[in-house]
C-alpha positions in Angstrom: 55.6 -58.9 44.0 54.0 -61.8 42.0 56.5 -64.3 43.5 55.8 -63.0 47.0 52.0 -63.4 46.5 52.3 -66.9 44.8 50.2 -69.5 46.5 46.7 -70.9 46.8 45.6 -70.0 50.3 42.5 -67.8 50.7 44.7 -65.0 52.1 47.0 -65.1 49.2 44.2 -65.3 46.6 42.7 -62.2 48.2 46.0 -60.4 48.0 46.4 -61.5 44.4 43.0 -60.1 43.5 43.8 -56.8 45.3 47.2 -56.5 43.5 45.5 -56.9 40.1 43.4 -53.7 40.7 45.8 -51.8 43.0 47.6 -48.7 41.9 50.8 -47.3 43.3 50.0 -44.3 45.4 53.5 -43.3 46.3 57.2 -44.4 46.4 59.4 -43.2 49.2 63.1 -43.6 49.2 64.5 -44.0 52.8 68.2 -44.0 52.0 68.4 -47.7 53.1 65.6 -49.0 50.9 62.2 -47.8 49.8 58.4 -48.0 50.5 55.8 -48.5 47.9 52.3 -47.5 49.1 49.3 -49.0 47.3 45.7 -47.8 46.9 43.2 -50.7 46.5 39.6 -50.0 45.5 37.1 -50.7 48.2 35.2 -53.1 45.9 38.2 -55.5 46.2 37.8 -58.4 48.7 39.2 -57.8 52.1 41.7 -60.1 53.8 41.2 -62.0 57.0 42.9 -60.9 59.2 42.4 -57.2 58.4 45.9 -56.3 59.6 49.1 -58.3 58.9 52.8 -57.7 58.2 54.9 -60.5 56.8 56.3 -62.4 53.9 59.9 -62.0 52.9 62.3 -62.6 50.1 66.1 -62.2 49.9 67.0 -59.9 47.0 70.5 -60.2 45.5 71.5 -56.7 44.5 74.9 -56.6 42.6 76.1 -53.4 44.3 75.3 -54.5 47.9 77.5 -56.8 50.0 74.5 -58.1 52.0 71.6 -57.9 49.6 68.2 -56.7 50.5 65.0 -58.0 52.1 61.4 -57.1 51.8 58.1 -57.3 53.8 54.5 -56.7 52.9 52.0 -54.8 55.0 48.2 -55.3 55.0 46.0 -52.7 56.8 42.2 -52.5 57.2 42.0 -55.7 55.0 43.8 -54.2 52.0 47.3 -54.4 50.5 48.9 -51.3 52.0 52.7 -51.2 51.6 55.7 -53.1 50.3 59.0 -52.3 52.0 62.5 -53.2 50.6 65.3 -52.7 53.1 69.1 -53.2 53.4 71.7 -53.5 56.1 74.4 -51.9 54.0 75.1 -48.2 54.8 73.2 -46.8 51.8 71.0 -47.8 48.9 73.1 -47.9 45.7 72.3 -45.8 42.6 72.0 -47.6 40.3 70.9 -50.8 41.9 71.0 -54.0 39.8 68.7 -56.8 40.9 70.5 -60.1 40.2 68.1 -62.5 41.7 65.3 -63.2 44.1 65.8 -66.1 46.6 64.2 -67.7 49.6 60.7 -66.3 48.9 58.2 -66.8 51.8 54.7 -65.5 50.9 52.9 -63.7 53.7 50.6 -66.1 55.6 48.9 -65.4 58.9 49.5 -68.1 61.4 52.8 -69.2 59.9 55.7 -69.2 62.4 
């Protein structure tokens, strides 16, 4: 997550501040990845825009042929969810993260 939020735009600085005070509310395994849902205190600054989905990184997982990807979700101005997904048939257990590549932080207005 720190590499995904790296940057100096106002949007990323706001997400960085939120991440510092966020707590993990839940982790849900989907069979082809997982979702981490965050809870951010209302006193943290809100993002502009209030809703956004984006950012990505290619995750090299030793046990997967195609690796994994991820996306970040912002709802109501707060860090909401981080999703990791795969195209392989099932998430391996155990899963060994070998590397993180091609990181693109979330940024509204970026094509």
